[in-house]
C-alpha positions as CSV (number, residue, x, y, z in Angstrom):
1,M,60.1,-10.9,-20.0
2,T,60.0,-8.5,-17.0
3,E,56.6,-8.1,-15.4
4,K,55.0,-4.7,-15.9
5,V,54.3,-2.8,-12.7
6,W,52.2,0.4,-12.2
7,E,53.4,2.8,-9.5
8,I,50.6,5.1,-8.3
9,E,50.9,8.2,-6.1
10,P,47.5,9.6,-4.9
11,S,47.0,13.0,-6.5
12,G,43.7,14.2,-5.2
13,P,40.3,14.3,-6.9
14,L,40.2,12.8,-10.4
15,R,38.6,15.2,-12.9
16,G,38.1,15.4,-16.6
17,D,36.7,13.7,-19.6
18,V,37.0,10.1,-20.8
19,T,35.7,8.6,-24.0
20,V,34.9,4.9,-23.9
21,R,35.0,2.7,-27.0
22,G,33.2,-0.6,-27.7
23,A,33.1,-3.3,-25.1
24,K,35.8,-6.0,-24.8
25,N,32.8,-8.3,-24.3
26,A,31.4,-7.3,-27.7
27,V,34.2,-6.8,-30.1
28,S,35.7,-10.3,-29.9
29,K,32.3,-11.9,-30.4
30,H,31.7,-9.7,-33.5
31,M,35.0,-10.8,-34.9
32,V,33.9,-14.5,-34.5
33,A,30.6,-13.8,-36.1
34,A,32.3,-12.2,-39.1
35,M,33.9,-15.6,-39.9
36,L,30.4,-16.7,-41.1
37,G,30.1,-14.0,-43.8
38,D,30.8,-14.5,-47.6
39,G,32.7,-11.2,-47.6
40,P,34.6,-8.9,-45.3
41,S,33.0,-7.3,-42.2
42,T,34.1,-4.1,-40.4
43,I,33.6,-3.4,-36.7
44,G,34.0,0.3,-35.8
45,N,34.7,2.0,-32.4
46,A,36.8,-1.1,-31.5
47,P,38.9,-0.7,-28.3
48,E,42.6,-1.3,-28.2
49,V,42.7,-4.2,-25.7
50,G,44.6,-7.4,-25.4
51,E,41.4,-9.4,-26.0
52,V,41.3,-8.2,-29.6
53,E,44.9,-9.3,-30.2
54,I,44.3,-12.7,-28.8
55,T,41.1,-13.2,-30.8
56,A,42.7,-11.9,-34.0
57,A,45.6,-14.4,-33.6
58,M,43.1,-17.3,-33.4
59,L,41.2,-16.2,-36.4
60,Q,44.4,-15.7,-38.5
61,H,45.5,-19.2,-37.6
62,L,42.2,-20.5,-38.9
63,G,42.7,-18.7,-42.3
64,M,40.9,-15.4,-41.7
65,A,42.6,-12.1,-42.5
66,V,42.3,-9.5,-39.7
67,E,43.2,-5.9,-40.4
68,R,43.2,-2.9,-38.1
69,S,42.9,0.7,-39.2
70,G,42.4,3.3,-36.5
71,D,39.4,2.2,-34.5
72,E,38.1,-0.2,-37.2
73,I,38.8,-3.9,-37.4
74,T,38.0,-5.7,-40.6
75,V,37.7,-9.5,-40.8
76,V,38.1,-11.0,-44.2
77,P,36.8,-14.7,-44.2
78,G,39.1,-17.2,-45.9
79,A,39.2,-21.0,-46.4
80,V,39.8,-22.9,-43.2
81,A,42.8,-25.1,-43.8
82,D,43.0,-26.5,-40.3
83,P,39.8,-26.2,-38.0
84,K,41.9,-26.7,-34.9
85,V,42.7,-23.8,-32.6
86,P,46.2,-24.3,-31.2
87,K,46.6,-25.4,-27.6
88,A,48.9,-22.4,-27.1
89,F,45.6,-20.4,-26.7
90,T,44.5,-22.6,-23.7
91,G,43.2,-20.5,-20.9
92,L,43.8,-17.1,-22.5
93,N,40.2,-16.0,-22.9
94,R,36.7,-17.3,-23.4
95,I,36.6,-17.1,-27.2
96,P,37.6,-20.7,-28.2
97,I,34.3,-22.2,-27.1
98,L,32.4,-19.7,-29.4
99,L,34.4,-20.8,-32.4
100,L,32.8,-24.3,-32.4
101,G,29.5,-23.4,-34.1
102,P,31.1,-21.3,-36.9
103,L,33.8,-23.9,-37.5
104,L,31.2,-26.7,-37.7
105,H,29.3,-24.6,-40.3
106,L,32.5,-23.9,-42.3
107,T,34.3,-27.3,-42.2
108,G,32.1,-29.9,-40.3
109,E,34.7,-30.4,-37.6
110,A,36.5,-28.4,-34.9
111,F,38.9,-28.6,-32.0
112,V,39.3,-25.8,-29.4
113,P,41.5,-25.7,-26.3
114,L,40.0,-25.3,-22.9
115,V,38.8,-21.8,-22.3
116,G,40.1,-19.3,-19.8
117,G,39.3,-15.7,-18.8
118,D,39.2,-14.3,-15.4
119,P,39.3,-16.7,-12.4
120,I,36.0,-15.3,-11.0
121,G,34.2,-18.6,-10.6
122,R,33.0,-21.7,-12.5
123,R,31.8,-20.8,-15.9
124,P,30.9,-24.3,-17.0
125,I,31.1,-25.3,-20.7
126,D,28.2,-27.8,-20.1
127,F,25.6,-25.3,-21.5
128,H,27.6,-24.8,-24.6
129,V,28.3,-28.5,-25.2
130,E,24.7,-29.6,-24.6
131,A,23.4,-26.9,-26.9
132,L,25.7,-28.0,-29.8
133,R,24.7,-31.6,-29.2
134,A,21.0,-30.5,-29.5
135,F,21.9,-29.1,-33.0
136,G,23.1,-32.5,-33.9
137,A,26.8,-32.1,-33.4
138,Q,29.0,-34.8,-31.8
139,V,31.0,-33.2,-29.1
140,E,33.6,-34.8,-26.9
141,V,35.2,-32.9,-24.0
142,A,38.8,-34.2,-23.4
143,E,41.5,-33.1,-21.0
144,D,43.2,-30.9,-23.6
145,G,40.1,-29.4,-25.2
146,I,36.8,-30.0,-27.0
147,H,36.5,-32.0,-30.2
148,A,33.4,-31.6,-32.4
149,N,32.1,-32.7,-35.7
150,A,28.8,-32.5,-37.6
151,T,27.7,-33.1,-41.2
152,R,25.1,-30.4,-40.6
153,L,23.5,-28.4,-37.8
154,V,19.7,-28.6,-37.5
155,G,17.5,-26.0,-35.7
156,T,16.3,-27.1,-32.3
157,R,14.8,-25.8,-29.0
158,I,17.3,-24.8,-26.4
159,D,16.2,-24.3,-22.8
160,L,19.1,-22.7,-20.9
161,P,19.1,-23.5,-17.2
162,Y,20.6,-20.0,-16.5
163,P,20.7,-17.0,-18.8
164,S,24.4,-17.4,-19.5
165,V,25.8,-14.8,-21.9
166,G,28.4,-17.1,-23.4
167,A,25.9,-20.0,-23.9
168,T,23.4,-17.6,-25.6
169,E,26.2,-16.4,-27.9
170,T,27.1,-20.0,-28.8
171,V,23.5,-20.8,-29.7
172,L,23.1,-17.7,-31.8
173,L,26.3,-18.4,-33.7
174,A,25.2,-22.0,-34.4
175,A,21.5,-21.2,-35.1
176,V,21.9,-18.5,-37.8
177,R,23.1,-21.0,-40.4
178,A,21.4,-24.1,-39.0
179,E,18.7,-25.8,-41.1
180,G,15.3,-24.8,-39.8
181,K,14.2,-22.8,-36.7
182,T,15.8,-22.5,-33.4
183,V,14.1,-21.2,-30.2
184,I,16.3,-20.2,-27.2
185,R,14.4,-20.1,-23.9
186,G,16.0,-18.6,-20.9
187,A,18.4,-16.5,-23.1
188,A,20.7,-13.8,-21.8
189,T,19.5,-10.3,-22.8
190,E,22.6,-8.2,-22.0
191,P,23.2,-5.2,-24.4
192,E,26.2,-7.1,-25.8
193,I,23.9,-10.0,-26.8
194,V,21.5,-7.6,-28.5
195,E,24.4,-5.9,-30.3
196,L,25.7,-9.3,-31.6
197,A,22.2,-10.2,-32.8
198,L,21.8,-6.9,-34.6
199,F,25.2,-7.5,-36.3
200,L,24.2,-11.0,-37.4
201,Q,20.9,-9.5,-38.7
202,R,22.9,-7.0,-40.8
203,M,24.8,-10.0,-42.2
204,G,21.5,-11.5,-43.3
205,A,20.4,-13.6,-40.3
206,R,16.7,-13.9,-39.3
207,I,16.5,-13.2,-35.6
208,A,13.5,-12.2,-33.5
209,F,13.3,-11.3,-29.8
210,A,10.2,-12.6,-28.0
211,P,8.9,-12.0,-24.5
212,D,10.2,-13.9,-21.5
213,R,13.9,-14.2,-22.5
214,R,13.1,-16.0,-25.8
215,I,15.0,-15.6,-29.0
216,E,13.8,-17.2,-32.3
217,V,16.2,-17.8,-35.1
218,E,15.4,-19.0,-38.6
219,G,18.5,-20.5,-40.2
220,V,19.6,-19.2,-43.6
221,P,22.0,-20.9,-46.1
222,R,24.4,-18.0,-46.3
223,L,25.4,-14.7,-44.6
224,G,27.2,-11.7,-46.2
225,G,29.6,-9.2,-44.8
226,A,28.4,-6.3,-42.7
227,R,29.6,-3.0,-41.2
228,T,28.7,-1.9,-37.6
229,R,29.9,0.6,-35.0
230,L,30.0,-0.6,-31.4
231,A,28.3,1.3,-28.7
232,G,30.5,2.4,-25.7
233,D,31.4,-0.1,-23.0
234,R,29.0,0.2,-20.1
235,I,31.4,-1.5,-17.7
236,E,34.2,0.9,-18.5
237,A,31.8,3.9,-18.4
238,F,30.7,2.9,-14.9
239,S,34.3,2.3,-13.7
240,Y,35.4,5.9,-14.7
241,L,32.2,7.5,-13.2
242,V,33.2,5.7,-9.9
243,A,36.8,6.9,-10.3
244,G,35.5,10.4,-10.0
245,L,33.2,9.7,-7.1
246,V,35.6,7.7,-5.0
247,T,38.2,10.5,-5.1
248,R,35.7,13.3,-4.5
249,G,36.2,14.5,-8.1
250,E,34.1,14.6,-11.2
251,V,34.5,12.5,-14.4
252,R,32.5,13.1,-17.6
253,V,32.1,10.0,-19.6
254,H,31.5,10.2,-23.4
255,G,30.4,7.5,-25.8
256,C,28.2,5.2,-23.6
257,P,24.4,5.6,-24.1
258,Q,22.4,6.3,-21.0
259,D,20.2,3.2,-21.6
260,R,23.2,1.0,-20.9
261,L,23.7,2.5,-17.4
262,V,20.1,2.9,-16.1
263,T,20.4,0.6,-13.1
264,A,24.0,1.8,-12.3
265,I,23.0,5.5,-12.4
266,T,20.0,4.9,-10.1
267,T,22.2,2.9,-7.7
268,L,24.8,5.7,-7.5
269,D,22.0,8.3,-7.2
270,R,20.7,6.5,-4.1
271,M,24.2,6.7,-2.6
272,G,24.2,10.5,-3.0
273,A,25.8,11.0,-6.4
274,R,24.5,13.9,-8.6
275,F,24.3,13.4,-12.3
276,E,24.3,15.6,-15.4
277,I,23.2,13.5,-18.5
278,T,23.0,14.5,-22.1
279,D,22.9,12.6,-25.4
280,E,26.7,12.9,-25.6
281,W,28.0,12.4,-22.0
282,I,27.2,11.5,-18.4
283,M,28.8,13.2,-15.5
284,A,28.7,12.2,-11.8
285,S,29.8,14.0,-8.6
286,A,29.1,13.7,-4.9
287,P,29.8,17.1,-3.3
288,D,27.9,16.1,-0.1
289,G,29.6,12.7,0.3
290,L,28.2,9.2,-0.2
291,R,25.6,7.2,1.6
292,P,25.8,3.3,2.1
293,A,23.7,1.0,0.0
294,A,22.7,-2.7,-0.3
295,V,23.2,-4.0,-3.8
296,Q,22.6,-7.4,-5.4
297,T,24.2,-8.3,-8.7
298,D,22.1,-10.0,-11.3
299,T,21.8,-10.8,-15.0
300,H,20.6,-8.0,-17.2
301,P,18.7,-5.8,-16.6
302,G,19.9,-6.1,-13.0
303,F,23.0,-4.6,-11.6
304,A,25.9,-6.1,-13.6
305,T,28.4,-8.3,-11.9
306,D,31.2,-6.4,-13.6
307,W,30.1,-3.2,-11.9
308,Q,30.5,-4.6,-8.4
309,T,34.3,-4.4,-8.2
310,P,34.6,-0.6,-8.5
311,L,31.4,-0.3,-6.4
312,M,33.1,-2.2,-3.6
313,V,35.9,0.4,-3.5
314,L,33.2,3.2,-3.5
315,F,31.5,1.5,-0.5
316,T,34.7,1.9,1.5
317,Q,34.3,5.7,1.0
318,A,30.5,5.8,1.8
319,D,29.6,6.9,5.4
320,G,28.1,3.7,7.0
321,M,27.6,0.0,6.4
322,S,27.1,-1.3,2.8
323,V,26.2,-4.8,1.7
324,L,27.0,-6.5,-1.6
325,H,25.4,-9.8,-2.7
326,E,27.0,-11.4,-5.7
327,T,24.6,-13.9,-7.5
328,V,26.3,-14.4,-10.9
329,Y,29.8,-15.8,-10.1
330,E,30.6,-17.6,-6.9
331,N,34.3,-16.6,-6.8
332,R,33.9,-12.9,-7.8
333,L,35.0,-11.7,-4.3
334,A,38.5,-13.2,-4.6
335,Y,39.9,-9.7,-5.0
336,V,38.7,-8.6,-1.5
337,P,41.9,-9.6,0.4
338,A,43.9,-7.1,-1.7
339,L,41.6,-4.3,-0.7
340,Q,41.7,-5.5,3.0
341,S,45.5,-5.3,2.8
342,M,45.1,-1.6,1.9
343,G,42.9,-1.0,4.9
344,A,39.4,-1.6,3.5
345,E,37.0,-2.8,6.3
346,I,35.3,-5.6,4.5
347,E,33.9,-8.9,5.9
348,V,32.8,-11.6,3.5
349,Y,30.2,-14.4,4.0
350,D,28.9,-17.6,2.4
351,T,25.3,-16.5,3.1
352,C,22.9,-14.4,1.0
353,L,23.0,-10.9,2.4
354,G,21.3,-7.8,0.9
355,G,18.8,-9.7,-1.2
356,P,16.7,-12.9,-1.6
357,A,18.4,-16.3,-1.5
358,C,20.3,-17.0,-4.7
359,R,21.5,-20.1,-6.4
360,Y,24.6,-20.2,-4.1
361,H,22.6,-20.1,-0.8
362,D,23.2,-23.7,0.0
363,T,26.9,-23.8,-1.1
364,A,30.1,-22.8,0.5
365,A,30.6,-20.0,-2.0
366,V,31.7,-16.8,-0.4
367,H,29.5,-14.4,-2.3
368,S,28.3,-11.6,0.1
369,A,30.3,-8.7,1.7
370,V,29.6,-6.1,4.3
371,V,31.7,-3.0,4.0
372,R,32.2,-0.4,6.7
373,G,32.9,3.2,5.5
374,V,34.5,5.6,5.6
375,S,37.7,3.4,5.5
376,K,41.1,5.1,5.5
377,L,42.9,3.2,2.7
378,R,46.7,3.1,2.6
379,G,49.0,2.4,-0.3
380,G,50.4,-1.1,-0.7
381,E,51.8,-3.7,-3.1
382,V,48.9,-5.5,-4.8
383,T,48.7,-8.2,-7.5
384,M,45.6,-7.8,-9.8
385,P,43.9,-11.2,-10.2
386,D,41.6,-10.2,-13.0
387,I,40.4,-7.4,-15.2
388,R,37.7,-5.8,-13.1
389,A,39.6,-6.4,-9.8
390,G,42.5,-4.7,-11.4
391,F,40.5,-1.5,-12.0
392,S,39.3,-1.6,-8.4
393,A,42.9,-1.8,-7.2
394,V,43.7,1.4,-9.2
395,L,40.7,3.1,-7.6
396,A,41.9,2.1,-4.1
397,A,45.4,3.3,-4.9
398,A,44.0,6.6,-6.1
399,V,42.2,7.3,-2.8
400,A,44.8,5.8,-0.5
401,E,47.4,7.5,1.7
402,G,50.9,6.8,0.3
403,P,52.1,5.2,-2.9
404,S,51.1,1.8,-4.3
405,R,52.7,-0.7,-6.6
406,L,50.3,-2.8,-8.7
407,R,51.3,-6.0,-10.4
408,G,49.3,-8.1,-12.9
409,V,48.8,-5.1,-15.1
410,H,48.3,-7.3,-18.2
411,H,44.8,-8.1,-16.9
412,I,43.6,-4.5,-17.0
413,E,45.2,-4.0,-20.4
414,R,43.3,-7.0,-21.7
415,G,40.0,-5.3,-21.0
416,Y,40.3,-1.5,-20.8
417,H,41.2,0.8,-23.7
418,R,44.5,2.7,-23.0
419,P,44.0,2.8,-19.3
420,V,47.3,4.6,-18.5
421,E,46.4,7.5,-20.8
422,Q,42.9,7.7,-19.5
423,F,43.9,7.8,-15.9
424,R,46.7,10.3,-16.5
425,A,44.2,12.5,-18.4
426,L,42.1,12.5,-15.2
427,G,45.1,13.7,-13.2
428,L,46.3,10.4,-11.6
429,N,50.0,10.2,-11.0
430,L,50.5,6.7,-12.6
431,T,53.9,5.5,-13.8
432,P,54.3,2.2,-15.7
433,R,57.6,0.4,-14.9
């Protein structure tokens, strides 16, 4: 199959309206949760992204029916004939590990291949494995994947060493039907976690949020089907707001609640962006140009790691020296050479800059960057290494002098809803080949 390529001709300021759908990082987790219901569940405002297709194929292999109608996805639970996820799904996304808890509840055994997702740093499965063992499961990690079995899962206390989103989701999906009470300490609190917990509560789960990153779950013997509508993707919303700012245009983003963008809005405001905010939309512009900033990524409610890739391109167009300190993934800056090849003046370091020492301070991880702006970017040929880096390459191409050819397009299509249509609607001259 011929690799898809996007050709981009800079076309001036990007202006217009974008409506964002539910998050890639939410929809697939809801689909997995729906397996635990006695009846069908429907997820509304679902994006059309590759992540959904991959997850649907896994669930269908396991015996679930997955139907799509417009922006709704309905999962109809069925009998699991074979609790093994095929090895063909190895490395495609992070969903297989989340299937372990539900499969143990449904059949008492499971096999999932090794997980994938974007190559942005180690996302160890140890937290997931140890948590499932704490529930009483026998879990063996082999070269080809993870084997697990359990006659029953029993509520327990889980102390997460780091507020990992994926590990918190694994514990929730195991705890809701485990016998007795589970307490998660050090839990992630991202909006997508809360959204998943609310969905499980609609299905009949007993979940309470307590202070200090603690979640308490009382197991129930059965869950029903439920219906929900996903809130707009905060990562996608931020990305399009930056698309307007970086090109000296103005993008109005509909569908993402302001409370999901509080930290991002304030960060951009400090850089000189002006905002108009209503209950329906958020619009950003920077008529007087942009100032530099020092930003550190962190777990929620800090500045999200997925926001930093578009922010890095924005830094190249701010007048002065900006600093970025990545504390969530140690390999998140792997996309920087692509921007450097387009003329971005970025230096990367293995020390903690722009914030207090983080968990990577005594490692060789390159996790800080200093950016000099305003950089004159030039068009080039770039391969996108992952979803968020892919979006940053589009932004760089939109503001560069001369045409660009972008490869690895499948990454961006895995995570963003109809990106070609959205960018064209904003006035970008983008041609898929």
